[in-house]
Each structure stands twice: as C-alpha cells, then as structure tokens.
ChimeraX commands (.cxc) that place a marker at each C-alpha (Angstrom):
marker #1 position 93.98,80.23,106.11 radius 0.5
marker #1 position 91.26,82.45,104.72 radius 0.5
marker #1 position 90.31,81.87,101.12 radius 0.5
marker #1 position 92.56,78.79,100.99 radius 0.5
marker #1 position 95.60,80.99,100.40 radius 0.5
marker #1 position 97.80,78.11,101.55 radius 0.5
marker #1 position 99.36,76.03,100.23 radius 0.5
marker #1 position 101.17,78.33,97.86 radius 0.5
marker #1 position 101.93,77.08,94.35 radius 0.5
marker #1 position 105.57,76.23,93.74 radius 0.5
marker #1 position 105.39,77.46,90.16 radius 0.5
marker #1 position 103.89,80.57,88.64 radius 0.5
marker #1 position 103.72,82.51,91.92 radius 0.5
marker #1 position 105.90,85.52,92.70 radius 0.5
marker #1 position 106.64,85.47,96.43 radius 0.5
marker #1 position 108.01,88.42,98.40 radius 0.5
marker #1 position 109.64,87.22,101.62 radius 0.5
marker #1 position 109.76,90.27,103.88 radius 0.5
marker #1 position 110.76,90.87,107.48 radius 0.5
marker #1 position 113.64,90.75,109.95 radius 0.5
marker #1 position 113.66,86.93,109.83 radius 0.5
marker #1 position 113.50,86.72,106.02 radius 0.5
marker #1 position 117.21,86.24,105.50 radius 0.5
marker #1 position 120.07,85.02,107.62 radius 0.5
marker #1 position 119.96,82.71,110.57 radius 0.5
marker #1 position 120.33,85.00,113.58 radius 0.5
marker #1 position 117.38,84.72,115.97 radius 0.5
marker #1 position 115.96,81.53,114.42 radius 0.5
marker #1 position 116.99,79.35,117.36 radius 0.5
marker #1 position 115.55,81.70,119.97 radius 0.5
marker #1 position 116.62,81.03,123.54 radius 0.5
marker #1 position 118.21,77.76,122.42 radius 0.5
marker #1 position 121.01,79.70,120.70 radius 0.5
marker #1 position 122.99,79.82,123.96 radius 0.5
marker #1 position 124.10,76.19,123.62 radius 0.5
marker #1 position 127.52,75.96,121.92 radius 0.5
marker #1 position 128.35,73.60,119.08 radius 0.5
marker #1 position 124.97,73.65,117.33 radius 0.5
marker #1 position 124.70,73.63,113.57 radius 0.5
marker #1 position 123.57,76.90,112.04 radius 0.5
marker #1 position 119.88,76.77,111.14 radius 0.5
marker #1 position 118.65,76.74,107.57 radius 0.5
marker #1 position 117.38,80.25,106.87 radius 0.5
marker #1 position 113.80,80.85,105.77 radius 0.5
marker #1 position 115.02,82.27,102.46 radius 0.5
marker #1 position 117.19,79.18,101.91 radius 0.5
marker #1 position 114.29,76.83,102.57 radius 0.5
marker #1 position 111.93,78.70,100.24 radius 0.5
marker #1 position 114.53,78.89,97.46 radius 0.5
marker #1 position 115.17,75.15,97.71 radius 0.5
marker #1 position 111.43,74.40,97.54 radius 0.5
marker #1 position 110.72,76.77,94.66 radius 0.5
marker #1 position 113.63,75.82,92.47 radius 0.5
marker #1 position 113.21,79.01,90.38 radius 0.5
marker #1 position 115.20,81.74,92.13 radius 0.5
marker #1 position 113.37,84.43,90.14 radius 0.5
marker #1 position 110.09,83.50,91.89 radius 0.5
marker #1 position 111.36,84.78,95.25 radius 0.5
marker #1 position 112.44,88.24,96.35 radius 0.5
marker #1 position 113.85,88.73,99.83 radius 0.5
marker #1 position 113.74,92.06,101.68 radius 0.5
marker #1 position 114.35,92.53,105.41 radius 0.5
marker #1 position 112.39,95.76,105.72 radius 0.5
marker #1 position 113.51,96.26,109.33 radius 0.5
marker #1 position 115.55,94.71,112.06 radius 0.5
marker #1 position 113.81,93.02,115.00 radius 0.5
marker #1 position 113.73,96.22,117.07 radius 0.5
marker #1 position 115.15,98.96,114.85 radius 0.5
marker #1 position 114.63,100.58,111.48 radius 0.5
marker #1 position 116.76,99.92,108.44 radius 0.5
marker #1 position 117.37,103.02,106.30 radius 0.5
marker #1 position 114.95,102.73,103.37 radius 0.5
marker #1 position 113.85,99.31,104.59 radius 0.5
marker #1 position 110.11,99.83,104.74 radius 0.5
marker #1 position 110.11,101.51,101.32 radius 0.5
marker #1 position 112.05,98.57,99.84 radius 0.5
marker #1 position 109.62,96.13,101.45 radius 0.5
marker #1 position 106.61,97.94,100.01 radius 0.5
marker #1 position 108.22,97.95,96.54 radius 0.5
marker #1 position 108.89,94.21,96.78 radius 0.5
marker #1 position 105.33,93.53,97.93 radius 0.5
marker #1 position 103.88,95.46,94.99 radius 0.5
marker #1 position 105.84,93.28,92.54 radius 0.5
marker #1 position 104.70,90.00,94.16 radius 0.5
marker #1 position 101.59,87.87,93.98 radius 0.5
marker #1 position 101.80,87.02,97.68 radius 0.5
marker #1 position 103.79,88.33,100.65 radius 0.5
marker #1 position 105.30,86.05,103.27 radius 0.5
marker #1 position 105.93,88.31,106.26 radius 0.5
marker #1 position 108.55,86.86,108.65 radius 0.5
marker #1 position 108.17,88.76,111.94 radius 0.5
marker #1 position 108.26,88.13,115.69 radius 0.5
marker #1 position 110.62,87.97,118.64 radius 0.5
marker #1 position 114.40,87.97,118.56 radius 0.5
marker #1 position 116.45,85.39,120.41 radius 0.5
marker #1 position 116.96,87.69,123.41 radius 0.5
marker #1 position 113.26,88.48,123.81 radius 0.5
marker #1 position 112.03,85.08,124.97 radius 0.5
marker #1 position 113.14,82.28,127.26 radius 0.5
marker #1 position 114.19,82.00,130.87 radius 0.5
marker #1 position 114.90,85.32,132.61 radius 0.5
marker #1 position 113.58,87.26,129.62 radius 0.5
marker #1 position 110.25,88.62,130.75 radius 0.5
marker #1 position 108.67,91.42,128.75 radius 0.5
marker #1 position 106.25,94.06,130.01 radius 0.5
marker #1 position 104.73,94.25,126.52 radius 0.5
marker #1 position 104.26,90.92,124.75 radius 0.5
marker #1 position 103.26,92.61,121.51 radius 0.5
marker #1 position 105.10,92.87,118.25 radius 0.5
marker #1 position 107.96,95.41,118.37 radius 0.5
marker #1 position 106.68,98.75,117.01 radius 0.5
marker #1 position 109.09,98.83,114.07 radius 0.5
marker #1 position 107.76,95.46,112.88 radius 0.5
marker #1 position 104.19,96.64,113.36 radius 0.5
marker #1 position 104.98,99.65,111.11 radius 0.5
marker #1 position 106.50,97.30,108.54 radius 0.5
marker #1 position 103.42,95.05,108.61 radius 0.5
marker #1 position 101.08,98.02,108.24 radius 0.5
marker #1 position 103.02,99.41,105.26 radius 0.5
marker #1 position 103.08,96.04,103.50 radius 0.5
marker #1 position 99.39,95.39,104.23 radius 0.5
marker #1 position 98.52,98.76,102.66 radius 0.5
marker #1 position 99.61,97.34,99.28 radius 0.5
marker #1 position 96.57,95.05,99.33 radius 0.5
marker #1 position 98.59,91.95,98.52 radius 0.5
marker #1 position 97.61,88.70,100.27 radius 0.5
marker #1 position 99.83,88.14,103.32 radius 0.5
marker #1 position 101.01,84.99,105.05 radius 0.5
marker #1 position 102.51,85.85,108.44 radius 0.5
marker #1 position 105.33,83.66,109.74 radius 0.5
marker #1 position 105.46,84.41,113.45 radius 0.5
marker #1 position 108.76,83.48,115.12 radius 0.5
marker #1 position 108.19,83.56,118.85 radius 0.5
marker #1 position 108.79,81.82,122.14 radius 0.5
marker #1 position 105.53,82.80,123.84 radius 0.5
marker #1 position 101.95,83.66,123.01 radius 0.5
marker #1 position 101.96,87.23,121.77 radius 0.5
marker #1 position 99.38,90.01,121.72 radius 0.5
marker #1 position 99.14,90.62,117.98 radius 0.5
marker #1 position 98.10,93.94,116.43 radius 0.5
marker #1 position 95.07,93.97,114.11 radius 0.5
marker #1 position 97.25,94.22,110.99 radius 0.5
marker #1 position 98.77,90.81,111.85 radius 0.5
marker #1 position 95.51,89.22,113.02 radius 0.5
marker #1 position 93.89,90.31,109.74 radius 0.5
marker #1 position 96.44,88.52,107.56 radius 0.5
marker #1 position 94.93,85.87,105.30 radius 0.5
marker #1 position 97.11,83.17,106.87 radius 0.5
marker #1 position 99.21,83.01,110.04 radius 0.5
marker #1 position 101.77,80.31,110.80 radius 0.5
marker #1 position 103.04,80.36,114.36 radius 0.5
marker #1 position 106.47,78.86,113.80 radius 0.5
marker #1 position 107.92,79.25,117.30 radius 0.5
marker #1 position 111.69,78.69,117.26 radius 0.5
marker #1 position 112.00,75.64,115.02 radius 0.5
marker #1 position 115.68,74.80,115.25 radius 0.5
marker #1 position 118.26,73.88,112.64 radius 0.5
marker #1 position 115.78,72.89,109.90 radius 0.5
marker #1 position 113.69,76.08,110.19 radius 0.5
marker #1 position 113.77,77.06,106.51 radius 0.5
marker #1 position 112.91,73.61,105.19 radius 0.5
marker #1 position 110.15,73.06,107.77 radius 0.5
marker #1 position 108.48,76.37,106.95 radius 0.5
marker #1 position 108.73,75.72,103.20 radius 0.5
marker #1 position 107.11,72.30,103.68 radius 0.5
marker #1 position 104.08,73.94,105.30 radius 0.5
marker #1 position 103.87,76.95,102.96 radius 0.5
marker #1 position 103.90,74.78,99.84 radius 0.5
marker #1 position 101.72,71.97,101.17 radius 0.5
marker #1 position 104.31,69.20,101.49 radius 0.5
marker #1 position 103.21,68.97,105.14 radius 0.5
marker #1 position 99.85,69.86,106.64 radius 0.5
marker #1 position 100.06,71.01,110.27 radius 0.5
marker #1 position 97.31,70.31,112.76 radius 0.5
marker #1 position 96.17,73.93,112.80 radius 0.5
marker #1 position 96.00,74.05,116.59 radius 0.5
marker #1 position 98.01,76.05,119.07 radius 0.5
marker #1 position 99.22,74.64,122.41 radius 0.5
marker #1 position 98.37,77.95,124.12 radius 0.5
marker #1 position 95.80,80.72,123.76 radius 0.5
marker #1 position 96.94,84.04,122.37 radius 0.5
marker #1 position 95.71,87.08,124.35 radius 0.5
marker #1 position 94.32,90.26,122.80 radius 0.5
marker #1 position 96.49,92.26,125.25 radius 0.5
marker #1 position 99.08,91.53,127.94 radius 0.5
marker #1 position 96.50,92.25,130.67 radius 0.5
marker #1 position 94.57,89.09,129.78 radius 0.5
marker #1 position 97.49,86.82,130.74 radius 0.5
marker #1 position 97.69,84.16,132.14 radius 0.5
marker #1 position 95.97,82.15,129.47 radius 0.5
marker #1 position 96.48,78.43,129.20 radius 0.5
marker link #1:1,2 radius 0.2
marker link #1:2,3 radius 0.2
marker link #1:3,4 radius 0.2
marker link #1:4,5 radius 0.2
marker link #1:5,6 radius 0.2
marker link #1:6,7 radius 0.2
marker link #1:7,8 radius 0.2
marker link #1:8,9 radius 0.2
marker link #1:9,10 radius 0.2
marker link #1:10,11 radius 0.2
marker link #1:11,12 radius 0.2
marker link #1:12,13 radius 0.2
marker link #1:13,14 radius 0.2
marker link #1:14,15 radius 0.2
marker link #1:15,16 radius 0.2
marker link #1:16,17 radius 0.2
marker link #1:17,18 radius 0.2
marker link #1:18,19 radius 0.2
marker link #1:19,20 radius 0.2
marker link #1:20,21 radius 0.2
marker link #1:21,22 radius 0.2
marker link #1:22,23 radius 0.2
marker link #1:23,24 radius 0.2
marker link #1:24,25 radius 0.2
marker link #1:25,26 radius 0.2
marker link #1:26,27 radius 0.2
marker link #1:27,28 radius 0.2
marker link #1:28,29 radius 0.2
marker link #1:29,30 radius 0.2
marker link #1:30,31 radius 0.2
marker link #1:31,32 radius 0.2
marker link #1:32,33 radius 0.2
marker link #1:33,34 radius 0.2
marker link #1:34,35 radius 0.2
marker link #1:35,36 radius 0.2
marker link #1:36,37 radius 0.2
marker link #1:37,38 radius 0.2
marker link #1:38,39 radius 0.2
marker link #1:39,40 radius 0.2
marker link #1:40,41 radius 0.2
marker link #1:41,42 radius 0.2
marker link #1:42,43 radius 0.2
marker link #1:43,44 radius 0.2
marker link #1:44,45 radius 0.2
marker link #1:45,46 radius 0.2
marker link #1:46,47 radius 0.2
marker link #1:47,48 radius 0.2
marker link #1:48,49 radius 0.2
marker link #1:49,50 radius 0.2
marker link #1:50,51 radius 0.2
marker link #1:51,52 radius 0.2
marker link #1:52,53 radius 0.2
marker link #1:53,54 radius 0.2
marker link #1:54,55 radius 0.2
marker link #1:55,56 radius 0.2
marker link #1:56,57 radius 0.2
marker link #1:57,58 radius 0.2
marker link #1:58,59 radius 0.2
marker link #1:59,60 radius 0.2
marker link #1:60,61 radius 0.2
marker link #1:61,62 radius 0.2
marker link #1:62,63 radius 0.2
marker link #1:63,64 radius 0.2
marker link #1:64,65 radius 0.2
marker link #1:65,66 radius 0.2
marker link #1:66,67 radius 0.2
marker link #1:67,68 radius 0.2
marker link #1:68,69 radius 0.2
marker link #1:69,70 radius 0.2
marker link #1:70,71 radius 0.2
marker link #1:71,72 radius 0.2
marker link #1:72,73 radius 0.2
marker link #1:73,74 radius 0.2
marker link #1:74,75 radius 0.2
marker link #1:75,76 radius 0.2
marker link #1:76,77 radius 0.2
marker link #1:77,78 radius 0.2
marker link #1:78,79 radius 0.2
marker link #1:79,80 radius 0.2
marker link #1:80,81 radius 0.2
marker link #1:81,82 radius 0.2
marker link #1:82,83 radius 0.2
marker link #1:83,84 radius 0.2
marker link #1:84,85 radius 0.2
marker link #1:85,86 radius 0.2
marker link #1:86,87 radius 0.2
marker link #1:87,88 radius 0.2
marker link #1:88,89 radius 0.2
marker link #1:89,90 radius 0.2
marker link #1:90,91 radius 0.2
marker link #1:91,92 radius 0.2
marker link #1:92,93 radius 0.2
marker link #1:93,94 radius 0.2
marker link #1:94,95 radius 0.2
marker link #1:95,96 radius 0.2
marker link #1:96,97 radius 0.2
marker link #1:97,98 radius 0.2
marker link #1:98,99 radius 0.2
marker link #1:99,100 radius 0.2
marker link #1:100,101 radius 0.2
marker link #1:101,102 radius 0.2
marker link #1:102,103 radius 0.2
marker link #1:103,104 radius 0.2
marker link #1:104,105 radius 0.2
marker link #1:105,106 radius 0.2
marker link #1:106,107 radius 0.2
marker link #1:107,108 radius 0.2
marker link #1:108,109 radius 0.2
marker link #1:109,110 radius 0.2
marker link #1:110,111 radius 0.2
marker link #1:111,112 radius 0.2
marker link #1:112,113 radius 0.2
marker link #1:113,114 radius 0.2
marker link #1:114,115 radius 0.2
marker link #1:115,116 radius 0.2
marker link #1:116,117 radius 0.2
marker link #1:117,118 radius 0.2
marker link #1:118,119 radius 0.2
marker link #1:119,120 radius 0.2
marker link #1:120,121 radius 0.2
marker link #1:121,122 radius 0.2
marker link #1:122,123 radius 0.2
marker link #1:123,124 radius 0.2
marker link #1:124,125 radius 0.2
marker link #1:125,126 radius 0.2
marker link #1:126,127 radius 0.2
marker link #1:127,128 radius 0.2
marker link #1:128,129 radius 0.2
marker link #1:129,130 radius 0.2
marker link #1:130,131 radius 0.2
marker link #1:131,132 radius 0.2
marker link #1:132,133 radius 0.2
marker link #1:133,134 radius 0.2
marker link #1:134,135 radius 0.2
marker link #1:135,136 radius 0.2
marker link #1:136,137 radius 0.2
marker link #1:137,138 radius 0.2
marker link #1:138,139 radius 0.2
marker link #1:139,140 radius 0.2
marker link #1:140,141 radius 0.2
marker link #1:141,142 radius 0.2
marker link #1:142,143 radius 0.2
marker link #1:143,144 radius 0.2
marker link #1:144,145 radius 0.2
marker link #1:145,146 radius 0.2
marker link #1:146,147 radius 0.2
marker link #1:147,148 radius 0.2
marker link #1:148,149 radius 0.2
marker link #1:149,150 radius 0.2
marker link #1:150,151 radius 0.2
marker link #1:151,152 radius 0.2
marker link #1:152,153 radius 0.2
marker link #1:153,154 radius 0.2
marker link #1:154,155 radius 0.2
marker link #1:155,156 radius 0.2
marker link #1:156,157 radius 0.2
marker link #1:157,158 radius 0.2
marker link #1:158,159 radius 0.2
marker link #1:159,160 radius 0.2
marker link #1:160,161 radius 0.2
marker link #1:161,162 radius 0.2
marker link #1:162,163 radius 0.2
marker link #1:163,164 radius 0.2
marker link #1:164,165 radius 0.2
marker link #1:165,166 radius 0.2
marker link #1:166,167 radius 0.2
marker link #1:167,168 radius 0.2
marker link #1:168,169 radius 0.2
marker link #1:169,170 radius 0.2
marker link #1:170,171 radius 0.2
marker link #1:171,172 radius 0.2
marker link #1:172,173 radius 0.2
marker link #1:173,174 radius 0.2
marker link #1:174,175 radius 0.2
marker link #1:175,176 radius 0.2
marker link #1:176,177 radius 0.2
marker link #1:177,178 radius 0.2
marker link #1:178,179 radius 0.2
marker link #1:179,180 radius 0.2
marker link #1:180,181 radius 0.2
marker link #1:181,182 radius 0.2
marker link #1:182,183 radius 0.2
marker link #1:183,184 radius 0.2
marker link #1:184,185 radius 0.2
marker link #1:185,186 radius 0.2
marker link #1:186,187 radius 0.2
marker link #1:187,188 radius 0.2
marker link #1:188,189 radius 0.2
marker link #1:189,190 radius 0.2
marker link #1:190,191 radius 0.2
view
C-alpha cells in the first residue's frame, strides 16, 4: 500500500474497475464452483457499486478475458483508466486454472492479462491490483510495481462485498500472506 493509496475514498473519487474479473460472477468461486446448488457470488462491480452509492463514480471495463483478447478491449480499458482517478485492476486465474488436478507449468499471469496490465500502467494512474488466484503466482514487474496489491484468492459468495470492505477501509486485513510468492516458477516450492 505505497503512499497510503488505500483505503479509497467513497466520495469524490472516480474509480475505473478493469480486468476479466471486473464484471460478472464467472471464475469468482475458483475450484469451488464444481459444487452444485451454491448461490451465485456477488460480483466485484456489484460490491463496489453498493459501497460507493454514486454509480457515476465507477466505470467497469473488462479489457480482456482470462486467457483471450476482447476486440478493442485493451483500448477501452486504457480510455477508462485515463478518465479515472484510480484504477482497480481485477486480474488472476480462472476457475479452471487452479485446484486439484489443475497443475500449471507456468504459474504466471496469462499473457493477455499481462498486456492489459502494461497498457493500463502506461497511463500513469495509480493502480490497485485485485489478484484472484488459488495459488501463489509469479507476478510480472508491472503487477509487482502497482501501488497496492490485494491477494483476494477465491473468496466465495460475498466476493464483491468483501473486496469493497477492504478497498474502502471498512475492514483492515492483516497484510500478511499464508504463503510466499516466487519470482519465477523455478523457485517453487516455497512455504
């Protein structure tokens, strides 16, 4: 949380929520999505809108899918970032990328999301990264250099509200991770 960027102000701040996890609820449960009968999670955009109250304070742009481009997505994300005071970048692993029997040779951020992060960072706007993941990941410099990083894991049905509580200071997390994050996959296992 460099420069005390967090908590964000609930009023007077234009927030651009960008990334494949910015809207909708797919992938928010991670590997736990295989259990039938669960309630749909609260989306990150829904949680932020409820916390802000003023819908005009928040713009939501996907920018990319988890592992594929969206036509014009990165350009739309850059435009949204330029109009905002702060960018909340919702990136990470999809539900089929983590969990039992889902090993990955590369535990880094999918390349399309890395390109999205680099394009948004080039605007110079302060960035808060929301990292949805089920494992420690090797993060590229553009993500490590963000002013604030929240490792949100796969939070469950109250994802949007939980993230909003932390972003806007209604809850103060411990600031500690239960695992070490490697610089590259070759450093694993870490504990």
